[in-house]
C-alpha positions in Angstrom: 13.9 46.0 -51.4 12.8 43.7 -48.7 10.1 43.4 -46.5 11.5 42.3 -42.9 8.5 42.2 -41.1 4.5 43.7 -41.2 3.3 45.4 -38.0 -0.2 46.2 -37.3 -1.1 49.1 -34.6 -3.9 47.1 -32.6 -3.8 49.7 -29.3 -2.0 53.1 -28.5 -3.9 53.7 -25.0 -2.7 52.1 -21.9 -3.4 48.2 -21.3 -3.0 45.9 -18.7 0.8 45.2 -20.0 1.9 48.5 -19.7 1.8 48.8 -15.3 0.3 51.3 -13.4 0.0 54.8 -13.9 2.8 56.8 -12.9 1.9 58.3 -9.2 4.8 61.0 -9.5 7.1 62.5 -12.0 9.6 60.3 -11.3 7.9 57.3 -11.5 8.9 55.2 -14.8 5.6 56.0 -17.6 4.7 52.6 -18.6 7.1 50.6 -16.3 5.8 46.9 -17.9 7.5 48.0 -21.2 10.3 48.9 -19.4 12.3 46.4 -21.9 10.9 49.1 -24.9 12.2 52.1 -22.8 14.9 53.0 -25.7 12.0 52.9 -28.5 10.2 55.7 -26.3 7.6 53.9 -23.9 8.5 55.9 -20.7 10.1 59.1 -21.7 8.7 62.1 -21.6 5.4 62.6 -23.5 5.6 59.3 -24.9 2.8 56.8 -25.5 2.3 53.1 -25.7 1.5 52.0 -28.9 0.2 48.5 -28.9 1.4 46.2 -31.7 0.4 42.7 -33.9 3.3 41.8 -36.0 5.1 38.7 -38.2 8.0 37.5 -37.6 11.3 39.0 -38.8 12.9 37.7 -41.5 15.0 38.7 -44.3 13.4 36.2 -47.5 10.6 38.7 -48.4 11.8 40.3 -51.6 9.4 43.4 -53.3 8.7 42.9 -56.8 10.2 45.9 -58.7 7.0 46.4 -60.5 5.5 46.7 -57.1 8.2 48.8 -55.4 8.1 51.8 -58.1 4.4 52.3 -57.8 4.6 52.3 -53.8 3.4 55.9 -52.5 2.7 57.5 -48.8 0.7 60.0 -47.4 2.3 62.8 -44.9 0.4 64.3 -42.2 -0.9 67.1 -44.4 -2.4 64.2 -46.4 0.0 65.1 -49.5 0.9 61.9 -51.8 4.3 60.9 -53.1 6.3 57.9 -54.3 9.7 56.7 -54.0 12.3 58.1 -56.0 15.5 56.8 -57.3 13.6 53.4 -58.5 15.4 52.5 -61.7 14.6 49.3 -63.2 13.2 48.3 -60.8 15.7 48.4 -58.0 16.1 51.4 -55.5 19.5 53.1 -55.7 19.2 55.2 -52.8 17.3 54.4 -49.6 17.2 58.3 -48.4 13.4 58.4 -49.5 12.6 55.9 -47.3 14.3 57.4 -43.8 11.5 59.2 -41.6 8.1 58.1 -40.9 5.3 58.0 -43.2 1.8 56.3 -43.8 1.2 54.0 -46.8 -2.0 55.0 -48.7 -4.1 52.0 -48.5 -3.9 51.2 -52.2 -0.3 50.5 -51.4 -0.8 49.1 -48.1 -3.6 46.4 -49.6 -0.6 45.4 -52.7 2.2 45.4 -49.4 -0.2 43.1 -47.3 -1.0 40.6 -50.6 2.7 40.2 -51.0 3.3 39.5 -47.1 -0.1 37.1 -46.8 1.6 35.0 -49.9 4.6 34.9 -48.0 3.8 34.0 -44.7 2.1 31.0 -44.4 
């Protein structure tokens, strides 16, 4: 498995880059984010999310021991690890599908890997 980028959410409120707030229901919600509309910026109930990200690269493999130890926490506060990790290799990606928040420990470990790779 590879880390392709690190994204940190820096804000979820309307910023100057978002453009003016809609005056009617027909106006775009975030006209300053037109290029990102396919990701939901401007759809019904969508909110602007501002991020700070590293460049996308495909040369940052995760060490096998780190992969086996990654844990996530869902909305209910339950933690889980990855299934289908054999000998440091992910055999099935189904456990990575969806949106989950890394635990602070796993986030710190990944940040160290990315920090060592991005100079």
